[in-house]
C-alpha positions in Angstrom: 24.1 155.2 -69.0 27.7 155.3 -70.1 30.0 152.6 -71.4 33.6 152.3 -70.2 36.0 150.4 -72.3 37.9 147.6 -70.6 40.7 148.8 -68.3 44.2 147.7 -69.2 43.8 145.2 -66.4 45.9 142.9 -64.4 48.6 144.1 -62.4 50.2 142.5 -59.5 50.2 145.2 -57.0 52.4 145.3 -53.9 53.0 141.6 -53.9 54.6 141.7 -57.3 56.9 144.5 -56.1 57.9 142.3 -53.2 58.6 139.5 -55.7 61.1 141.8 -57.5 63.2 142.3 -54.3 63.1 138.6 -53.3 65.8 137.1 -55.5 65.3 133.7 -54.1 64.0 131.0 -56.5 61.6 128.2 -55.7 64.2 126.1 -53.9 68.0 126.8 -53.6 69.3 128.8 -56.6 69.7 126.9 -59.8 72.3 128.4 -62.2 71.3 128.6 -65.8 73.0 125.6 -67.5 75.7 126.2 -70.0 74.6 125.3 -73.4 77.0 123.2 -75.4 75.2 124.0 -78.6 71.9 123.3 -80.3 73.3 120.5 -82.5 73.6 118.2 -79.5 69.9 117.5 -79.4 68.3 115.1 -81.9 65.8 112.9 -80.0 64.0 115.7 -78.3 63.4 117.8 -81.4 60.2 117.5 -83.5 60.6 114.9 -86.3 60.9 117.2 -89.3 63.5 119.3 -87.5 65.5 116.3 -86.5 65.3 114.8 -90.0 67.1 117.8 -91.6 69.9 117.8 -89.1 68.7 119.9 -86.1 67.8 123.4 -85.2 70.4 125.3 -87.2 69.8 123.2 -90.3 66.0 123.6 -90.0 66.3 127.4 -89.8 68.6 127.5 -92.7 66.5 125.1 -94.9 63.9 127.7 -95.7 64.8 131.2 -97.1 62.0 133.0 -95.3 62.7 131.4 -91.9 66.4 132.1 -92.4 65.9 135.7 -93.2 63.4 136.2 -90.3 66.0 134.7 -87.9 68.6 137.2 -89.1 66.2 140.1 -88.9 65.0 139.2 -85.4 68.6 138.8 -84.3 69.4 142.3 -85.5 66.2 143.8 -84.0 66.6 142.1 -80.6 69.8 143.6 -79.2 68.6 144.4 -75.7 70.9 143.6 -72.7 68.7 145.3 -70.1 65.0 145.4 -69.2 64.7 149.0 -70.3 66.3 148.3 -73.7 64.0 145.3 -74.2 60.9 147.4 -73.4 62.0 150.1 -75.8 62.6 147.6 -78.6 59.3 145.7 -78.1 57.3 148.9 -77.8 58.7 150.2 -81.1 57.6 146.9 -82.7 54.2 147.1 -81.1 53.7 150.7 -82.4 53.0 149.1 -85.8 49.8 147.8 -84.4 50.1 144.0 -84.7 51.5 141.9 -81.9 52.6 138.8 -83.8 55.9 140.5 -84.6 56.2 141.4 -80.9 55.6 137.7 -80.1 58.4 136.8 -82.4 60.7 139.4 -80.8 59.9 138.1 -77.3 60.8 134.5 -78.4 64.1 135.8 -79.7 64.7 137.7 -76.4 64.0 134.6 -74.3 66.5 132.7 -76.5 69.1 135.3 -76.0 68.5 136.3 -72.3 65.9 134.6 -70.1 66.4 137.0 -67.2 65.8 140.1 -69.4 62.8 138.4 -70.9 61.1 137.8 -67.5 62.3 141.1 -66.2 60.5 142.8 -69.1 57.3 140.8 -68.4 57.4 141.6 -64.7 58.1 145.2 -65.4 55.2 145.8 -67.7 52.8 142.8 -67.6 50.0 145.0 -68.8 51.9 145.5 -72.1 53.5 142.1 -72.6 51.2 139.3 -71.2 48.8 139.8 -74.2 51.9 139.4 -76.4 53.4 136.2 -75.0 50.1 134.5 -74.3 46.5 135.1 -75.2 45.3 136.6 -77.5 48.5 136.7 -79.6 49.5 133.1 -78.9 46.6 131.7 -80.9 47.8 133.2 -84.2 51.4 132.5 -83.2 50.6 128.7 -83.0 48.9 128.9 -86.3 52.1 130.2 -87.8 54.6 128.6 -85.4 56.5 126.8 -88.1 56.9 130.0 -90.2 58.9 131.6 -87.4 62.4 130.6 -86.4 62.7 127.4 -84.4 64.4 127.8 -80.9 65.7 125.3 -78.4 63.0 125.7 -75.8 60.6 122.8 -75.7 60.8 119.0 -75.7 59.0 116.9 -78.3 58.2 113.2 -77.8 57.2 111.5 -81.0 55.0 108.4 -81.4 57.9 106.9 -83.4 60.1 107.1 -80.2 57.8 105.0 -78.0 59.9 102.8 -75.8 62.6 105.5 -75.6 60.9 108.4 -73.9 63.3 108.3 -71.0 66.2 108.8 -73.4 64.4 111.7 -75.1 63.7 113.5 -71.7 67.2 112.8 -70.5 68.7 114.3 -73.7 66.5 117.5 -73.2 67.4 117.7 -69.5 71.1 117.3 -70.3 71.0 120.3 -72.7 68.6 122.6 -70.8 68.4 121.8 -67.1 70.8 122.1 -64.2 71.5 119.4 -61.7 71.5 119.4 -57.9 74.4 118.4 -55.7 73.4 114.7 -56.1 73.5 114.9 -59.9 69.7 114.9 -60.3 68.1 117.0 -62.9 66.1 119.9 -61.5 62.5 120.1 -62.8 59.5 121.2 -60.8 56.8 121.6 -63.5 56.0 120.2 -66.9 53.1 121.5 -69.0 52.4 119.0 -71.8 50.0 118.9 -74.7 49.4 116.9 -77.9 48.3 120.1 -79.7 44.9 118.5 -80.4 42.7 121.3 -79.2 44.7 124.5 -79.1 42.5 127.2 -77.5 39.4 127.3 -79.8 41.5 126.7 -82.9 41.5 122.9 -83.1 44.3 120.5 -84.0 47.6 122.3 -84.6 49.9 119.4 -83.7 53.5 120.3 -82.9 52.7 124.0 -83.8 50.8 124.0 -80.5 54.1 124.2 -78.6 53.3 127.9 -78.1 50.7 126.9 -75.5 52.9 125.0 -73.0 55.6 127.6 -73.4 53.1 130.5 -72.7 51.4 128.7 -69.9 54.8 128.2 -68.1 55.5 131.9 -68.6 52.3 132.6 -66.7 53.4 130.2 -64.0 56.5 132.3 -63.5 55.0 135.8 -63.8 51.8 135.1 -61.8 53.2 132.7 -59.2 57.0 132.8 -59.0 57.6 129.3 -60.4 61.3 129.1 -61.3 61.5 129.0 -65.1 64.9 127.3 -65.1 63.1 124.3 -63.6 60.2 123.9 -66.0 59.8 122.0 -69.3 57.2 122.6 -72.0 56.4 119.3 -73.8 54.5 118.3 -77.0 53.5 114.7 -77.5 53.5 114.2 -81.2 50.9 111.5 -82.0 50.3 112.9 -85.5 48.1 115.8 -86.7 44.8 116.2 -88.6 44.7 117.8 -92.0 43.4 121.3 -92.5 39.8 120.1 -91.8 40.8 119.4 -88.2 41.3 123.1 -87.3 38.8 125.9 -87.1 40.4 128.2 -89.6 41.3 125.5 -92.1 45.0 126.4 -91.8 47.5 124.3 -93.7 49.5 122.8 -90.8 50.4 119.1 -91.2 50.8 119.4 -94.9 52.8 122.6 -94.8 56.5 122.3 -95.8 57.2 124.1 -92.6 55.4 121.7 -90.3 57.9 120.6 -87.7 56.3 117.4 -86.5 55.4 114.0 -87.8 53.5 114.3 -91.1 50.9 111.7 -90.6 47.3 111.6 -89.3 46.4 110.7 -85.8 45.5 107.1 -85.3 42.0 107.1 -83.8 39.6 104.5 -82.4 36.3 104.3 -80.7 36.3 104.3 -76.9 34.0 102.0 -74.9 31.8 105.1 -74.6 31.6 105.4 -78.4 33.8 108.6 -78.6 36.7 109.1 -81.0 40.0 109.0 -79.1 43.7 108.9 -79.9 44.6 105.2 -79.8 48.2 106.0 -78.8 47.1 107.5 -75.5 45.3 104.5 -74.1 46.1 101.0 -73.0 49.1 99.5 -71.3 52.4 101.2 -72.2 50.6 104.1 -73.9 52.4 107.3 -74.9 50.9 109.1 -71.9 51.8 106.4 -69.4 55.4 106.1 -70.8 55.9 109.8 -70.7 54.6 110.4 -67.2 56.5 107.5 -65.8 59.7 108.5 -67.5 59.3 112.1 -66.3 58.9 111.0 -62.6 61.7 108.5 -62.9 64.0 111.3 -64.0 62.7 114.3 -62.1 61.1 112.7 -59.1 57.5 111.9 -58.0 56.9 115.5 -57.0 57.4 116.9 -60.4 54.1 118.5 -61.5 52.7 117.2 -64.8 49.9 119.4 -66.2 47.7 118.3 -69.0 47.0 121.2 -71.4 44.7 121.5 -74.5 43.9 117.9 -75.1 40.7 117.0 -76.9 37.8 116.5 -74.4 37.3 112.9 -75.5 40.9 112.2 -74.5 41.1 114.6 -71.6 38.5 113.2 -69.2 39.5 109.5 -69.3 43.2 110.4 -69.2 42.7 112.6 -66.1 40.7 109.8 -64.4 43.4 107.2 -65.2 46.4 109.2 -64.0 45.3 111.7 -61.4 46.0 109.3 -58.4 49.2 107.9 -59.9 51.1 111.2 -60.5 51.1 114.8 -59.4 48.9 116.0 -62.2 45.8 117.9 -63.2 44.1 119.2 -66.3 43.7 123.0 -66.2 41.1 123.1 -69.0 38.8 120.8 -66.9 39.7 121.5 -63.3 41.2 125.0 -63.3 38.4 126.4 -65.4 35.9 124.5 -63.2 37.3 126.0 -60.1 37.2 129.6 -61.3 33.6 129.0 -62.5 32.7 127.9 -59.0 34.6 130.9 -57.7 32.4 133.1 -59.8 29.3 131.4 -58.5 30.5 131.9 -55.0 31.2 135.5 -55.8 27.6 136.0 -56.8 26.6 134.8 -53.4 28.9 137.4 -51.8 27.2 140.1 -53.9 23.7 138.9 -52.9 24.7 138.4 -49.2 27.8 140.3 -48.4 27.8 139.1 -44.7 27.5 135.4 -45.6 30.2 133.4 -43.9 29.2 129.9 -45.2 29.3 130.2 -48.9 29.1 126.5 -49.6 25.8 126.0 -47.7 24.3 128.8 -49.7 25.6 127.2 -52.9 23.8 124.0 -52.1 20.5 125.9 -52.1 20.9 127.1 -55.7 19.9 125.7 -59.1 22.2 125.9 -62.0 21.7 125.7 -65.8 24.9 125.1 -67.8 24.6 125.8 -71.5 27.2 123.7 -73.3 28.6 120.3 -72.2 32.3 120.7 -73.0 35.1 120.1 -70.6 34.7 123.5 -68.8 31.1 123.1 -67.9 31.4 119.4 -67.1 34.3 120.1 -64.8 32.3 122.7 -63.0 29.4 120.4 -62.6 31.7 117.7 -61.1 33.1 120.2 -58.6 29.7 121.4 -57.6 28.3 117.9 -57.2 31.2 116.0 -55.7 32.9 118.7 -53.6 30.3 121.4 -52.8 27.6 118.9 -52.4 25.0 120.5 -54.7 22.3 117.9 -55.4 22.4 116.6 -59.0 18.7 117.3 -59.2 19.7 121.0 -59.1 22.3 120.7 -61.9 21.1 121.0 -65.5 23.2 121.0 -68.7 22.6 121.3 -72.4 24.2 120.0 -75.5 23.3 120.4 -79.2 20.2 118.3 -78.5 19.0 120.5 -75.7 18.6 119.7 -72.1 20.5 116.5 -71.5 18.3 113.6 -70.3 18.4 109.9 -69.9 15.9 107.1 -69.3 15.6 105.7 -65.8 17.7 102.7 -66.8 20.2 104.9 -68.7 19.8 102.9 -71.9 18.7 105.9 -73.9 18.8 109.7 -73.8 20.4 112.8 -75.4 23.8 112.4 -73.8 26.9 112.0 -76.1 29.4 110.5 -73.6 29.6 109.2 -70.1 30.5 112.6 -68.7 27.3 114.1 -70.1 25.3 111.0 -69.0 26.4 111.6 -65.4 24.5 114.9 -65.3 21.6 113.9 -67.5 18.2 114.5 -65.8 16.0 111.3 -65.6 13.2 111.5 -68.0 12.7 113.4 -71.3 11.8 117.1 -70.7 8.1 118.0 -71.0 9.2 121.3 -72.6 11.3 122.1 -75.7 14.7 121.4 -74.3 16.4 123.3 -77.1 14.6 126.6 -76.2 16.6 128.4 -73.5 13.6 130.6 -72.5 11.5 127.5 -72.0 14.3 125.8 -70.1 14.7 128.8 -67.8 11.0 129.0 -67.1 10.7 125.3 -66.2 14.0 124.8 -64.4 14.0 128.2 -62.6 17.8 128.4 -62.3 19.4 130.9 -59.9 22.3 131.1 -62.4 22.8 130.3 -66.1 26.4 129.6 -67.2 27.3 129.6 -70.9 30.4 127.9 -72.3 29.2 126.9 -75.7 32.0 128.5 -77.8 29.9 128.5 -81.0 26.6 130.3 -80.2 27.3 134.0 -79.7 24.5 136.1 -78.4 22.4 133.0 -77.3 21.6 134.7 -74.0 19.0 137.0 -75.6 17.0 139.7 -74.0 14.2 137.2 -73.7 16.5 134.8 -71.8 17.6 137.6 -69.4 14.0 138.6 -68.8 13.1 135.0 -68.1 15.9 134.8 -65.5 14.6 137.9 -63.8 11.0 136.5 -63.7 11.9 133.1 -62.2 14.2 134.7 -59.6 11.6 137.3 -58.5 13.3 139.4 -55.8 16.7 137.7 -56.0 19.5 138.7 -58.4 20.1 136.0 -61.1 23.6 135.1 -62.2 24.4 135.2 -65.9 27.8 134.0 -67.0 29.1 134.3 -70.6 32.3 132.2 -70.4 33.0 131.5 -74.1 36.1 132.9 -75.7 36.9 135.0 -77.7 34.6 138.0 -77.2 33.0 137.3 -80.6 31.7 134.0 -79.2 30.4 135.4 -75.9 26.8 134.3 -75.0 26.0 137.9 -74.0 28.0 141.1 -73.5 28.2 142.9 -70.2 26.4 146.0 -71.5 23.5 144.0 -72.8 23.2 142.0 -69.6 23.1 145.0 -67.3 21.1 147.1 -69.7 18.4 144.5 -70.3 18.2 143.7 -66.6 18.5 147.3 -65.4 21.5 146.3 -63.4 19.6 143.5 -61.5 21.5 140.6 -63.0 25.0 139.6 -61.7 27.4 139.1 -64.6 30.7 137.3 -65.2 32.6 136.8 -68.5 35.3 134.6 -69.9 36.9 137.4 -71.8 37.5 141.2 -71.4 34.2 143.1 -71.4 33.1 146.7 -70.9 32.2 148.4 -67.7 28.9 150.2 -67.5 27.7 153.2 -65.5 24.0 152.8 -64.8 21.9 155.0 -62.6 25.0 156.4 -60.8 26.4 152.9 -60.1 29.5 151.6 -61.9 29.2 147.9 -63.0 32.6 146.3 -63.7 32.6 142.8 -65.2 34.6 140.1 -63.4 36.6 138.0 -65.8 36.1 134.5 -64.7 39.4 133.2 -65.9 41.5 130.3 -64.7 44.5 132.5 -64.2 43.0 133.1 -60.7 43.5 129.3 -60.1 46.3 127.6 -61.8 49.3 129.7 -60.8 48.5 129.3 -57.1 47.4 125.7 -57.5 50.7 124.8 -59.1 52.8 126.9 -56.8 51.2 125.4 -53.7 51.4 121.8 -54.9 55.1 122.1 -55.9 56.2 123.9 -52.8 54.6 121.5 -50.3 55.6 118.5 -52.5 52.1 117.2 -52.7 51.6 113.6 -53.6 48.4 114.1 -55.6 46.1 116.9 -56.5 42.5 115.9 -55.5 39.4 117.8 -56.4 39.3 119.1 -52.9 42.2 121.4 -53.7 40.2 123.0 -56.5 37.3 123.6 -54.1 39.4 125.3 -51.5 41.0 127.3 -54.4 37.6 128.5 -55.5 36.7 129.5 -52.0 40.0 131.4 -51.6 39.3 133.4 -54.8 35.8 134.3 -53.6 37.0 135.2 -50.1 39.6 137.5 -51.7 36.7 139.8 -52.8 36.9 143.1 -50.9 34.4 146.0 -50.4 35.5 147.7 -53.6 34.9 144.6 -55.6 31.5 144.2 -54.2 30.7 147.9 -54.8 31.4 147.5 -58.5 29.6 144.1 -58.8 32.6 141.9 -59.5 32.2 138.2 -59.1 36.0 137.7 -58.9 38.6 140.1 -57.5 39.9 143.0 -59.4 42.8 141.8 -61.6 45.2 144.2 -59.9 45.2 141.7 -57.0 46.0 138.7 -59.1 49.3 138.2 -57.3 47.7 138.3 -53.8 44.8 136.1 -55.0 47.4 133.6 -56.3 49.1 133.7 -52.9 45.8 133.1 -51.1 45.1 130.1 -53.5 48.6 128.6 -52.9 48.2 129.0 -49.2 44.8 127.4 -49.2 46.1 124.5 -51.3 49.1 123.9 -49.0 46.8 124.1 -45.9 44.5 121.5 -47.4 47.4 119.3 -48.5 48.8 119.4 -45.0 45.4 118.7 -43.5 44.8 115.8 -45.8 48.2 114.3 -45.2 49.2 114.8 -48.8 52.1 117.3 -48.2 55.5 115.8 -48.0 56.9 119.2 -46.8 55.3 121.3 -44.1 55.5 125.0 -44.8 53.9 126.3 -41.6 51.5 125.6 -38.9 48.9 128.1 -40.1 47.9 130.2 -43.1 50.0 133.2 -42.1 53.2 131.1 -41.7 52.4 129.3 -45.0 51.9 132.6 -46.9 55.2 133.9 -45.6 57.0 130.8 -46.6 55.5 130.8 -50.1 56.5 134.5 -50.6 60.0 133.6 -49.8 60.0 130.9 -52.4 58.9 133.0 -55.4 61.5 133.3 -58.2 62.5 136.7 -59.6 64.9 137.4 -62.5 68.4 138.5 -61.6 68.3 141.8 -63.5 68.0 145.4 -62.8 65.4 147.7 -64.2 62.4 145.8 -63.0 61.4 147.4 -59.7 61.5 151.0 -61.0 59.3 150.1 -63.9 56.4 148.8 -61.8 53.7 151.4 -61.3 51.1 150.5 -58.6 48.2 152.0 -60.5 49.0 150.2 -63.8 46.4 147.7 -65.1 46.8 144.8 -67.4 44.2 144.0 -70.0 42.1 141.1 -68.8 42.4 139.5 -72.2 46.1 139.0 -71.3 45.3 136.4 -68.7 43.5 133.7 -70.7 44.7 130.1 -70.4 
């Protein structure tokens, strides 16, 4: 056998090229607003920045930050895409992308069109710079870099005045339509409470909403002039609240409110942010103010909230606003897409994937938001019986008594998928669990148990599935936390197991067959989901949208994907997959009566309409830089 290192994967293929020539934004053209100066904003800045007198005063208040600002200003002199690419490549040649991240933030501040032009010209180079994996370290050091105007901060101290805060930001950063209404299609908002796998970074987590919106634009054509990244500042934990024990809140360069979060016990017994719940909560006030200003069709996407907050908040607001939580729903949808992809690999001629899905049994290792979200989608939308859905937590297979009064569950979400009755086997032993449950697929999203899908687990999966190919999914990020590597999975199973990963993994040539790992990443879902919902002016985003999105991803698999054992399409088709997802979402929205705007009478017309609405930067030097055979590293597409 021979191992192949990960391709420099995702490109956007012919559809991206089409996007470059279509210079029409998501609705009629919105000119970039003229900035009257950064000193105009006070309310919408993070507290520490506002307290010293604004952006310029903050950047001047620390010698290191001031010097970095001057240095980056001198380094970033590009006025064209080619110049920007030459500059950032020179920086990247030093071998560490944090400086390249800092350069790209300066470039955005100086020239948004050149920034997006560079991203679209060479996404394989720059997506890993502006988002994962670089954005994690960037958030840990966010306050050590110069502060720029992009991003709106709403502090707990400003409760009761959130509308004024948003209006101040809109006045400085957004254009208006002919009726004087501020133009905003999408807001990604976070409290910084659970940034990637890094924990509580508070206001330094602004890098995530910013980066997520960049992916909206690059992967789906959302107009960046009509988006707002938001941080809700409800306080921040001390260093013990983040994985690497980074000094955040107590750093002299922390931009936000320097106080701890105010926590309380929920009715389910979990620790939640008290400011986010109850009548007139920060979340409710923010979402209501945003829709009052920008309209009810403005998409409000939850991002990187702690799971204890995320689930009840989604349940409370999903039917009141156009909103979703990508960590729960987007990740769930792409997980289901990967499971559907396995069915396509087993039965390439299958035309009813959902019926086949209902016949399977699934073991989810880990009970965080990703796995719980997938379980909800399988049970409530795909119709998989709950008796065929098993999940573990640190106590082993989750169970409950018949009356629900006792069990191994930790919250209501886990309790909903607890099996009735204590297991008769050792629920903490994965091999024993596999042998008793006999799952057709095992899905790992533990995040803290690398290598837990051992050779013995793989062999047990082969035994209980007999002549059928078992599915083995290692969805934890980063690679160092993966439950099993692609090479181990295929080697130990002699190529019989079907494999999917949450991060970039190696391809493997085994007995004259090439096995290429499908990266089961929510970038296949959220760009198309958001594009579709915004363009058809959906009233809400029900779970049904995520089910049709998952089916659209699986049905995008082609013969070459199946030949190389991918459970999701090759990343070079991410743009066409996104279009398929957006079209599926719009079709379903129109069918369900949730679309306020009709884009076409069938999928073909809807796709054509969506393509015409994709935004592209008004700059030269993009089209000629796109090579149809380029690939972008799959690790660039995390979310």
